[in-house]
N, CA, C, O and the ligand as a Tripos MOL2 file, in Angstrom:
@<TRIPOS>MOLECULE
protein
  241   239    61     0     0
PROTEIN
NO_CHARGES

@<TRIPOS>ATOM
      1 N         123.6950  -24.9400 -201.9400 N.3       1 MET1
      2 CA        122.6120  -25.9160 -201.8390 C.3       1 MET1
      3 C         122.0640  -25.9020 -200.4150 C.2       1 MET1
      4 O         122.8130  -25.8460 -199.4400 O.2       1 MET1
      5 N         120.7700  -25.9540 -200.3260 N.am      2 THR2
      6 CA        120.1100  -25.9260 -199.0180 C.3       2 THR2
      7 C         119.4510  -27.2710 -198.7630 C.2       2 THR2
      8 O         118.7400  -27.8040 -199.6140 O.2       2 THR2
      9 N         119.7000  -27.8060 -197.5830 N.am      3 LEU3
     10 CA        119.1150  -29.0950 -197.2350 C.3       3 LEU3
     11 C         117.9910  -28.9190 -196.2310 C.2       3 LEU3
     12 O         118.0280  -28.0350 -195.3760 O.2       3 LEU3
     13 N         117.0070  -29.7700 -196.3530 N.am      4 ALA4
     14 CA        115.9200  -29.8090 -195.3830 C.3       4 ALA4
     15 C         115.8650  -31.2100 -194.8020 C.2       4 ALA4
     16 O         116.2200  -32.1890 -195.4580 O.2       4 ALA4
     17 N         115.4160  -31.2860 -193.5680 N.am      5 ASN5
     18 CA        115.1440  -32.5950 -192.9730 C.3       5 ASN5
     19 C         113.6910  -32.9280 -193.2610 C.2       5 ASN5
     20 O         112.7750  -32.2690 -192.7700 O.2       5 ASN5
     21 N         113.5010  -33.9580 -194.0590 N.am      6 ILE6
     22 CA        112.1290  -34.2950 -194.4470 C.3       6 ILE6
     23 C         111.7270  -35.6130 -193.7930 C.2       6 ILE6
     24 O         112.4960  -36.5730 -193.7590 O.2       6 ILE6
     25 N         110.4970  -35.6300 -193.2760 N.am      7 LYS7
     26 CA        110.0150  -36.7840 -192.5220 C.3       7 LYS7
     27 C         108.9140  -37.4810 -193.3070 C.2       7 LYS7
     28 O         107.9010  -36.8810 -193.6660 O.2       7 LYS7
     29 N         109.1350  -38.7270 -193.5560 N.am      8 CYS8
     30 CA        108.1720  -39.5170 -194.3330 C.3       8 CYS8
     31 C         106.8590  -39.6680 -193.5730 C.2       8 CYS8
     32 O         106.8690  -40.0810 -192.4130 O.2       8 CYS8
     33 N         105.7330  -39.3420 -194.1980 N.am      9 PRO9
     34 CA        104.4360  -39.4980 -193.5200 C.3       9 PRO9
     35 C         104.0210  -40.9560 -193.3780 C.2       9 PRO9
     36 O         103.1110  -41.2670 -192.6100 O.2       9 PRO9
     37 N         104.6710  -41.8420 -194.1010 N.am     10 GLU10
     38 CA        104.3220  -43.2670 -194.0470 C.3      10 GLU10
     39 C         105.0610  -43.9820 -192.9190 C.2      10 GLU10
     40 O         104.4450  -44.6330 -192.0740 O.2      10 GLU10
     41 N         106.3960  -43.8520 -192.9170 N.am     11 CYS11
     42 CA        107.1970  -44.6350 -191.9680 C.3      11 CYS11
     43 C         107.9380  -43.7740 -190.9550 C.2      11 CYS11
     44 O         108.6160  -44.3060 -190.0760 O.2      11 CYS11
     45 N         107.8210  -42.4430 -191.0620 N.am     12 LYS12
     46 CA        108.4410  -41.4910 -190.1370 C.3      12 LYS12
     47 C         109.9590  -41.4390 -190.2460 C.2      12 LYS12
     48 O         110.6230  -40.8730 -189.3780 O.2      12 LYS12
     49 N         110.5070  -42.0160 -191.2900 N.am     13 HIS13
     50 CA        111.9460  -41.9250 -191.5250 C.3      13 HIS13
     51 C         112.3040  -40.4850 -191.8820 C.2      13 HIS13
     52 O         111.6340  -39.8500 -192.6960 O.2      13 HIS13
     53 N         113.3730  -39.9780 -191.2580 N.am     14 VAL14
     54 CA        113.8250  -38.6240 -191.5580 C.3      14 VAL14
     55 C         115.0920  -38.6930 -192.3930 C.2      14 VAL14
     56 O         116.0290  -39.4180 -192.0590 O.2      14 VAL14
     57 N         115.1140  -37.9440 -193.4680 N.am     15 GLN15
     58 CA        116.3030  -37.8980 -194.3150 C.3      15 GLN15
     59 C         116.5440  -36.4680 -194.7560 C.2      15 GLN15
     60 O         115.6470  -35.6260 -194.7070 O.2      15 GLN15
     61 N         117.7800  -36.2040 -195.1920 N.am     16 LYS16
     62 CA        118.0900  -34.8850 -195.7320 C.3      16 LYS16
     63 C         117.7730  -34.8730 -197.2210 C.2      16 LYS16
     64 O         118.0280  -35.8380 -197.9420 O.2      16 LYS16
     65 N         117.2140  -33.7640 -197.6530 N.am     17 ILE17
     66 CA        116.8220  -33.6380 -199.0520 C.3      17 ILE17
     67 C         117.2050  -32.2420 -199.5240 C.2      17 ILE17
     68 O         117.0750  -31.2670 -198.7840 O.2      17 ILE17
     69 N         117.6730  -32.1570 -200.7470 N.am     18 GLU18
     70 CA        118.0580  -30.8660 -201.2860 C.3      18 GLU18
     71 C         116.8260  -30.0870 -201.7160 C.2      18 GLU18
     72 O         115.9560  -30.6110 -202.4120 O.2      18 GLU18
     73 N         116.7610  -28.8250 -201.2910 N.am     19 ILE19
     74 CA        115.6520  -27.9680 -201.7140 C.3      19 ILE19
     75 C         116.0060  -27.3930 -203.0780 C.2      19 ILE19
     76 O         117.0290  -26.7220 -203.2120 O.2      19 ILE19
     77 N         115.1910  -27.6400 -204.0850 N.am     20 PRO20
     78 CA        115.5040  -27.1070 -205.4080 C.3      20 PRO20
     79 C         115.4430  -25.5820 -205.4100 C.2      20 PRO20
     80 O         114.6460  -24.9750 -204.6950 O.2      20 PRO20
     81 N         116.2910  -24.9860 -206.2200 N.am     21 LYS21
     82 CA        116.3170  -23.5230 -206.2900 C.3      21 LYS21
     83 C         115.1770  -23.0360 -207.1820 C.2      21 LYS21
     84 O         115.1010  -23.4060 -208.3540 O.2      21 LYS21
     85 N         114.2940  -22.2120 -206.6310 N.am     22 GLY22
     86 CA        113.2650  -21.5670 -207.4200 C.3      22 GLY22
     87 C         112.1280  -22.4410 -207.8950 C.2      22 GLY22
     88 O         111.3680  -22.0470 -208.7790 O.2      22 GLY22
     89 N         112.0000  -23.6300 -207.3140 N.am     23 SER23
     90 CA        110.8820  -24.4630 -207.7420 C.3      23 SER23
     91 C         110.4000  -25.3310 -206.5860 C.2      23 SER23
     92 O         111.0810  -25.4870 -205.5730 O.2      23 SER23
     93 N         109.2300  -25.8800 -206.7650 N.am     24 CYS24
     94 CA        108.6760  -26.7980 -205.7850 C.3      24 CYS24
     95 C         109.1790  -28.2100 -206.0550 C.2      24 CYS24
     96 O         109.6560  -28.5260 -207.1450 O.2      24 CYS24
     97 N         109.0600  -29.0250 -205.0580 N.am     25 LEU25
     98 CA        109.4130  -30.4420 -205.2020 C.3      25 LEU25
     99 C         108.1460  -31.2560 -204.9450 C.2      25 LEU25
    100 O         107.7870  -31.4910 -203.7910 O.2      25 LEU25
    101 N         107.4650  -31.6890 -206.0120 N.am     26 PRO26
    102 CA        106.1560  -32.3020 -205.8310 C.3      26 PRO26
    103 C         106.1900  -33.7060 -205.2340 C.2      26 PRO26
    104 O         105.1770  -34.1810 -204.7200 O.2      26 PRO26
    105 N         107.3370  -34.3740 -205.2940 N.am     27 PHE27
    106 CA        107.4140  -35.7200 -204.7010 C.3      27 PHE27
    107 C         108.8740  -36.0520 -204.4150 C.2      27 PHE27
    108 O         109.7810  -35.4130 -204.9470 O.2      27 PHE27
    109 N         109.0900  -37.0510 -203.5730 N.am     28 TYR28
    110 CA        110.4430  -37.5600 -203.3320 C.3      28 TYR28
    111 C         110.3340  -39.0240 -202.9670 C.2      28 TYR28
    112 O         109.2560  -39.5270 -202.6500 O.2      28 TYR28
    113 N         111.4710  -39.7000 -203.0180 N.am     29 LYS29
    114 CA        111.4720  -41.1140 -202.6480 C.3      29 LYS29
    115 C         112.0600  -41.2790 -201.2570 C.2      29 LYS29
    116 O         113.1630  -40.8090 -200.9790 O.2      29 LYS29
    117 N         111.3250  -41.9440 -200.3950 N.am     30 CYS30
    118 CA        111.7670  -42.1670 -199.0290 C.3      30 CYS30
    119 C         112.8320  -43.2590 -198.9930 C.2      30 CYS30
    120 O         112.6630  -44.3260 -199.5830 O.2      30 CYS30
    121 N         113.9430  -42.9750 -198.2860 N.am     31 ASP31
    122 CA        114.9950  -43.9750 -198.1330 C.3      31 ASP31
    123 C         114.6100  -45.0620 -197.1350 C.2      31 ASP31
    124 O         115.2090  -46.1370 -197.1200 O.2      31 ASP31
    125 N         113.6230  -44.7830 -196.3150 N.am     32 GLY32
    126 CA        113.2130  -45.7480 -195.3010 C.3      32 GLY32
    127 C         112.3150  -46.8270 -195.8870 C.2      32 GLY32
    128 O         112.6620  -48.0080 -195.8670 O.2      32 GLY32
    129 N         111.1630  -46.4250 -196.4070 N.am     33 CYS33
    130 CA        110.1930  -47.4050 -196.8940 C.3      33 CYS33
    131 C         110.2080  -47.5250 -198.4100 C.2      33 CYS33
    132 O         109.4730  -48.3310 -198.9810 O.2      33 CYS33
    133 N         111.0580  -46.7110 -199.0730 N.am     34 LYS34
    134 CA        111.2240  -46.7720 -200.5310 C.3      34 LYS34
    135 C         109.9820  -46.3790 -201.3070 C.2      34 LYS34
    136 O         109.8880  -46.6180 -202.5100 O.2      34 LYS34
    137 N         109.0300  -45.7750 -200.6130 N.am     35 LYS35
    138 CA        107.8410  -45.3000 -201.3160 C.3      35 LYS35
    139 C         108.1000  -43.9200 -201.8930 C.2      35 LYS35
    140 O         108.8900  -43.1410 -201.3580 O.2      35 LYS35
    141 N         107.4210  -43.6340 -202.9920 N.am     36 VAL36
    142 CA        107.4540  -42.2780 -203.5410 C.3      36 VAL36
    143 C         106.3460  -41.4890 -202.8600 C.2      36 VAL36
    144 O         105.1660  -41.8330 -202.9420 O.2      36 VAL36
    145 N         106.7620  -40.4200 -202.1860 N.am     37 ILE37
    146 CA        105.8330  -39.6250 -201.3880 C.3      37 ILE37
    147 C         105.4390  -38.3710 -202.1720 C.2      37 ILE37
    148 O         106.2950  -37.6000 -202.6070 O.2      37 ILE37
    149 N         104.1620  -38.1890 -202.3380 N.am     38 PHE38
    150 CA        103.6550  -37.0060 -203.0380 C.3      38 PHE38
    151 C         103.1180  -35.9950 -202.0280 C.2      38 PHE38
    152 O         102.6570  -36.3610 -200.9480 O.2      38 PHE38
    153 N         103.1870  -34.7180 -202.3990 N.am     39 ALA39
    154 CA        102.6250  -33.6730 -201.5460 C.3      39 ALA39
    155 C         101.1050  -33.7850 -201.5470 C.2      39 ALA39
    156 O         100.5150  -34.1940 -202.5480 O.2      39 ALA39
    157 N         100.4650  -33.4260 -200.4310 N.am     40 PRO40
    158 CA         99.0010  -33.3650 -200.4120 C.3      40 PRO40
    159 C          98.5030  -32.3590 -201.4410 C.2      40 PRO40
    160 O          99.2190  -31.4370 -201.8300 O.2      40 PRO40
    161 N          97.2790  -32.5540 -201.8670 N.am     41 LYS41
    162 CA         96.7330  -31.7330 -202.9570 C.3      41 LYS41
    163 C          96.7320  -30.2400 -202.6590 C.2      41 LYS41
    164 O          96.9150  -29.4300 -203.5680 O.2      41 LYS41
    165 N          96.5300  -29.8690 -201.4150 N.am     42 ASN42
    166 CA         96.4140  -28.4440 -201.0840 C.3      42 ASN42
    167 C          97.7500  -27.8040 -200.7110 C.2      42 ASN42
    168 O          97.7920  -26.6280 -200.3470 O.2      42 ASN42
    169 N          98.8340  -28.5620 -200.7980 N.am     43 ILE43
    170 CA        100.1600  -28.0350 -200.4640 C.3      43 ILE43
    171 C         101.0490  -28.1960 -201.6900 C.2      43 ILE43
    172 O         101.0060  -29.2190 -202.3720 O.2      43 ILE43
    173 N         101.8670  -27.1600 -201.9660 N.am     44 CYS44
    174 CA        102.5860  -27.1400 -203.2460 C.3      44 CYS44
    175 C         103.6430  -28.2210 -203.3660 C.2      44 CYS44
    176 O         103.8900  -28.7220 -204.4630 O.2      44 CYS44
    177 N         104.2630  -28.5840 -202.2740 N.am     45 CYS45
    178 CA        105.3700  -29.5320 -202.4240 C.3      45 CYS45
    179 C         105.6810  -30.2610 -201.1290 C.2      45 CYS45
    180 O         105.2010  -29.8910 -200.0580 O.2      45 CYS45
    181 N         106.4930  -31.3010 -201.2470 N.am     46 VAL46
    182 CA        106.8230  -32.1150 -200.0800 C.3      46 VAL46
    183 C         107.7230  -31.3800 -199.0960 C.2      46 VAL46
    184 O         107.7450  -31.7030 -197.9080 O.2      46 VAL46
    185 N         108.4700  -30.3870 -199.5920 N.am     47 ILE47
    186 CA        109.2940  -29.5900 -198.6710 C.3      47 ILE47
    187 C         108.3860  -28.8650 -197.6790 C.2      47 ILE47
    188 O         108.6030  -28.9080 -196.4680 O.2      47 ILE47
    189 N         107.3690  -28.2000 -198.2170 N.am     48 CYS48
    190 CA        106.4340  -27.4680 -197.3580 C.3      48 CYS48
    191 C         105.6030  -28.4230 -196.4950 C.2      48 CYS48
    192 O         105.2890  -28.1180 -195.3440 O.2      48 CYS48
    193 N         105.2580  -29.5560 -197.0510 N.am     49 ALA49
    194 CA        104.3400  -30.4440 -196.3510 C.3      49 ALA49
    195 C         105.0170  -31.2390 -195.2410 C.2      49 ALA49
    196 O         104.4580  -31.3950 -194.1550 O.2      49 ALA49
    197 N         106.2220  -31.7410 -195.5130 N.am     50 TYR50
    198 CA        106.7870  -32.7460 -194.6040 C.3      50 TYR50
    199 C         108.1510  -32.4010 -194.0230 C.2      50 TYR50
    200 O         108.6940  -33.1780 -193.2380 O.2      50 TYR50
    201 N         108.7200  -31.2530 -194.3890 N.am     51 SER51
    202 CA        110.0560  -30.9520 -193.8630 C.3      51 SER51
    203 C         110.0210  -29.7790 -192.9030 C.2      51 SER51
    204 O         108.9760  -29.1700 -192.6720 O.2      51 SER51
    205 N         111.1940  -29.4720 -192.3440 N.am     52 ASP52
    206 CA        111.3030  -28.3510 -191.4170 C.3      52 ASP52
    207 C         111.6070  -27.0410 -192.1310 C.2      52 ASP52
    208 O         111.8470  -26.0220 -191.4840 O.2      52 ASP52
    209 N         111.5980  -27.0630 -193.4510 N.am     53 LYS53
    210 CA        111.8680  -25.8460 -194.2260 C.3      53 LYS53
    211 C         110.6760  -25.5710 -195.1520 C.2      53 LYS53
    212 O         109.7390  -26.3640 -195.2490 O.2      53 LYS53
    213 N         110.7500  -24.4220 -195.8230 N.am     54 LYS54
    214 CA        109.7550  -24.0900 -196.8400 C.3      54 LYS54
    215 C         110.4560  -24.0240 -198.1890 C.2      54 LYS54
    216 O         111.6390  -23.6920 -198.2590 O.2      54 LYS54
    217 N         109.7400  -24.3360 -199.2500 N.am     55 CYS55
    218 CA        110.3350  -24.2500 -200.5610 C.3      55 CYS55
    219 C         110.5010  -22.7800 -200.9600 C.2      55 CYS55
    220 O         109.8520  -21.9120 -200.3760 O.2      55 CYS55
    221 N         111.3540  -22.4890 -201.9400 N.am     56 PRO56
    222 CA        111.6720  -21.1000 -202.2680 C.3      56 PRO56
    223 C         110.5850  -20.3620 -203.0340 C.2      56 PRO56
    224 O         110.7130  -19.1610 -203.2710 O.2      56 PRO56
    225 N         109.5320  -21.0420 -203.4210 N.am     57 VAL57
    226 CA        108.4610  -20.3880 -204.1620 C.3      57 VAL57
    227 C         107.6320  -19.5450 -203.1920 C.2      57 VAL57
    228 O         107.3050  -19.9810 -202.0890 O.2      57 VAL57
    229 N         107.3040  -18.3440 -203.6240 N.am     58 ALA58
    230 CA        106.5610  -17.4300 -202.7480 C.3      58 ALA58
    231 C         105.2000  -17.9970 -202.3710 C.2      58 ALA58
    232 O         104.4740  -18.5260 -203.2120 O.2      58 ALA58
    233 N         104.8720  -17.8780 -201.1010 N.am     59 HIS59
    234 CA        103.5740  -18.3380 -200.6240 C.3      59 HIS59
    235 C         102.7330  -17.1400 -200.2250 C.2      59 HIS59
    236 O         103.2520  -16.1220 -199.7670 O.2      59 HIS59
    237 N         101.4240  -17.2790 -200.4070 N.am     60 ASN60
    238 CA        100.5690  -16.1880 -199.9530 C.3      60 ASN60
    239 C          99.7370  -16.6300 -198.7680 C.2      60 ASN60
    240 O          98.9490  -15.8460 -198.2400 O.2      60 ASN60
    241 ZN        109.0240  -43.7810 -195.6550 Zn       61 ZN61
@<TRIPOS>BOND
     1     1     2 1
     2     2     3 1
     3     3     4 2
     4     3     5 am
     5     5     6 1
     6     6     7 1
     7     7     8 2
     8     7     9 am
     9     9    10 1
    10    10    11 1
    11    11    12 2
    12    11    13 am
    13    13    14 1
    14    14    15 1
    15    15    16 2
    16    15    17 am
    17    17    18 1
    18    18    19 1
    19    19    20 2
    20    19    21 am
    21    21    22 1
    22    22    23 1
    23    23    24 2
    24    23    25 am
    25    25    26 1
    26    26    27 1
    27    27    28 2
    28    27    29 am
    29    29    30 1
    30    30    31 1
    31    31    32 2
    32    31    33 am
    33    33    34 1
    34    34    35 1
    35    35    36 2
    36    35    37 am
    37    37    38 1
    38    38    39 1
    39    39    40 2
    40    39    41 am
    41    41    42 1
    42    42    43 1
    43    43    44 2
    44    43    45 am
    45    45    46 1
    46    46    47 1
    47    47    48 2
    48    47    49 am
    49    49    50 1
    50    50    51 1
    51    51    52 2
    52    51    53 am
    53    53    54 1
    54    54    55 1
    55    55    56 2
    56    55    57 am
    57    57    58 1
    58    58    59 1
    59    59    60 2
    60    59    61 am
    61    61    62 1
    62    62    63 1
    63    63    64 2
    64    63    65 am
    65    65    66 1
    66    66    67 1
    67    67    68 2
    68    67    69 am
    69    69    70 1
    70    70    71 1
    71    71    72 2
    72    71    73 am
    73    73    74 1
    74    74    75 1
    75    75    76 2
    76    75    77 am
    77    77    78 1
    78    78    79 1
    79    79    80 2
    80    79    81 am
    81    81    82 1
    82    82    83 1
    83    83    84 2
    84    83    85 am
    85    85    86 1
    86    86    87 1
    87    87    88 2
    88    87    89 am
    89    89    90 1
    90    90    91 1
    91    91    92 2
    92    91    93 am
    93    93    94 1
    94    94    95 1
    95    95    96 2
    96    95    97 am
    97    97    98 1
    98    98    99 1
    99    99   100 2
   100    99   101 am
   101   101   102 1
   102   102   103 1
   103   103   104 2
   104   103   105 am
   105   105   106 1
   106   106   107 1
   107   107   108 2
   108   107   109 am
   109   109   110 1
   110   110   111 1
   111   111   112 2
   112   111   113 am
   113   113   114 1
   114   114   115 1
   115   115   116 2
   116   115   117 am
   117   117   118 1
   118   118   119 1
   119   119   120 2
   120   119   121 am
   121   121   122 1
   122   122   123 1
   123   123   124 2
   124   123   125 am
   125   125   126 1
   126   126   127 1
   127   127   128 2
   128   127   129 am
   129   129   130 1
   130   130   131 1
   131   131   132 2
   132   131   133 am
   133   133   134 1
   134   134   135 1
   135   135   136 2
   136   135   137 am
   137   137   138 1
   138   138   139 1
   139   139   140 2
   140   139   141 am
   141   141   142 1
   142   142   143 1
   143   143   144 2
   144   143   145 am
   145   145   146 1
   146   146   147 1
   147   147   148 2
   148   147   149 am
   149   149   150 1
   150   150   151 1
   151   151   152 2
   152   151   153 am
   153   153   154 1
   154   154   155 1
   155   155   156 2
   156   155   157 am
   157   157   158 1
   158   158   159 1
   159   159   160 2
   160   159   161 am
   161   161   162 1
   162   162   163 1
   163   163   164 2
   164   163   165 am
   165   165   166 1
   166   166   167 1
   167   167   168 2
   168   167   169 am
   169   169   170 1
   170   170   171 1
   171   171   172 2
   172   171   173 am
   173   173   174 1
   174   174   175 1
   175   175   176 2
   176   175   177 am
   177   177   178 1
   178   178   179 1
   179   179   180 2
   180   179   181 am
   181   181   182 1
   182   182   183 1
   183   183   184 2
   184   183   185 am
   185   185   186 1
   186   186   187 1
   187   187   188 2
   188   187   189 am
   189   189   190 1
   190   190   191 1
   191   191   192 2
   192   191   193 am
   193   193   194 1
   194   194   195 1
   195   195   196 2
   196   195   197 am
   197   197   198 1
   198   198   199 1
   199   199   200 2
   200   199   201 am
   201   201   202 1
   202   202   203 1
   203   203   204 2
   204   203   205 am
   205   205   206 1
   206   206   207 1
   207   207   208 2
   208   207   209 am
   209   209   210 1
   210   210   211 1
   211   211   212 2
   212   211   213 am
   213   213   214 1
   214   214   215 1
   215   215   216 2
   216   215   217 am
   217   217   218 1
   218   218   219 1
   219   219   220 2
   220   219   221 am
   221   221   222 1
   222   222   223 1
   223   223   224 2
   224   223   225 am
   225   225   226 1
   226   226   227 1
   227   227   228 2
   228   227   229 am
   229   229   230 1
   230   230   231 1
   231   231   232 2
   232   231   233 am
   233   233   234 1
   234   234   235 1
   235   235   236 2
   236   235   237 am
   237   237   238 1
   238   238   239 1
   239   239   240 2
@<TRIPOS>SUBSTRUCTURE
     1 MET1         2 RESIDUE 1 A MET
     2 THR2         6 RESIDUE 1 A THR
     3 LEU3        10 RESIDUE 1 A LEU
     4 ALA4        14 RESIDUE 1 A ALA
     5 ASN5        18 RESIDUE 1 A ASN
     6 ILE6        22 RESIDUE 1 A ILE
     7 LYS7        26 RESIDUE 1 A LYS
     8 CYS8        30 RESIDUE 1 A CYS
     9 PRO9        34 RESIDUE 1 A PRO
    10 GLU10       38 RESIDUE 1 A GLU
    11 CYS11       42 RESIDUE 1 A CYS
    12 LYS12       46 RESIDUE 1 A LYS
    13 HIS13       50 RESIDUE 1 A HIS
    14 VAL14       54 RESIDUE 1 A VAL
    15 GLN15       58 RESIDUE 1 A GLN
    16 LYS16       62 RESIDUE 1 A LYS
    17 ILE17       66 RESIDUE 1 A ILE
    18 GLU18       70 RESIDUE 1 A GLU
    19 ILE19       74 RESIDUE 1 A ILE
    20 PRO20       78 RESIDUE 1 A PRO
    21 LYS21       82 RESIDUE 1 A LYS
    22 GLY22       86 RESIDUE 1 A GLY
    23 SER23       90 RESIDUE 1 A SER
    24 CYS24       94 RESIDUE 1 A CYS
    25 LEU25       98 RESIDUE 1 A LEU
    26 PRO26      102 RESIDUE 1 A PRO
    27 PHE27      106 RESIDUE 1 A PHE
    28 TYR28      110 RESIDUE 1 A TYR
    29 LYS29      114 RESIDUE 1 A LYS
    30 CYS30      118 RESIDUE 1 A CYS
    31 ASP31      122 RESIDUE 1 A ASP
    32 GLY32      126 RESIDUE 1 A GLY
    33 CYS33      130 RESIDUE 1 A CYS
    34 LYS34      134 RESIDUE 1 A LYS
    35 LYS35      138 RESIDUE 1 A LYS
    36 VAL36      142 RESIDUE 1 A VAL
    37 ILE37      146 RESIDUE 1 A ILE
    38 PHE38      150 RESIDUE 1 A PHE
    39 ALA39      154 RESIDUE 1 A ALA
    40 PRO40      158 RESIDUE 1 A PRO
    41 LYS41      162 RESIDUE 1 A LYS
    42 ASN42      166 RESIDUE 1 A ASN
    43 ILE43      170 RESIDUE 1 A ILE
    44 CYS44      174 RESIDUE 1 A CYS
    45 CYS45      178 RESIDUE 1 A CYS
    46 VAL46      182 RESIDUE 1 A VAL
    47 ILE47      186 RESIDUE 1 A ILE
    48 CYS48      190 RESIDUE 1 A CYS
    49 ALA49      194 RESIDUE 1 A ALA
    50 TYR50      198 RESIDUE 1 A TYR
    51 SER51      202 RESIDUE 1 A SER
    52 ASP52      206 RESIDUE 1 A ASP
    53 LYS53      210 RESIDUE 1 A LYS
    54 LYS54      214 RESIDUE 1 A LYS
    55 CYS55      218 RESIDUE 1 A CYS
    56 PRO56      222 RESIDUE 1 A PRO
    57 VAL57      226 RESIDUE 1 A VAL
    58 ALA58      230 RESIDUE 1 A ALA
    59 HIS59      234 RESIDUE 1 A HIS
    60 ASN60      238 RESIDUE 1 A ASN
    61 ZN61       241 GROUP 0 **** ****
């Protein structure tokens, strides 16, 4: 299992989140503000958008 440090765009809370194998993660729930955070429309997932890692899906 691979973890990423993901930073909430709302409250800036940083938490560890598991990167799913072979798929994108379109949203997650922030432990800080308890909001469900969705990826921006032009980015495939919250891992790519808000964390220090990239999701395992190939990017062009
Ligand atoms: Zn938050």
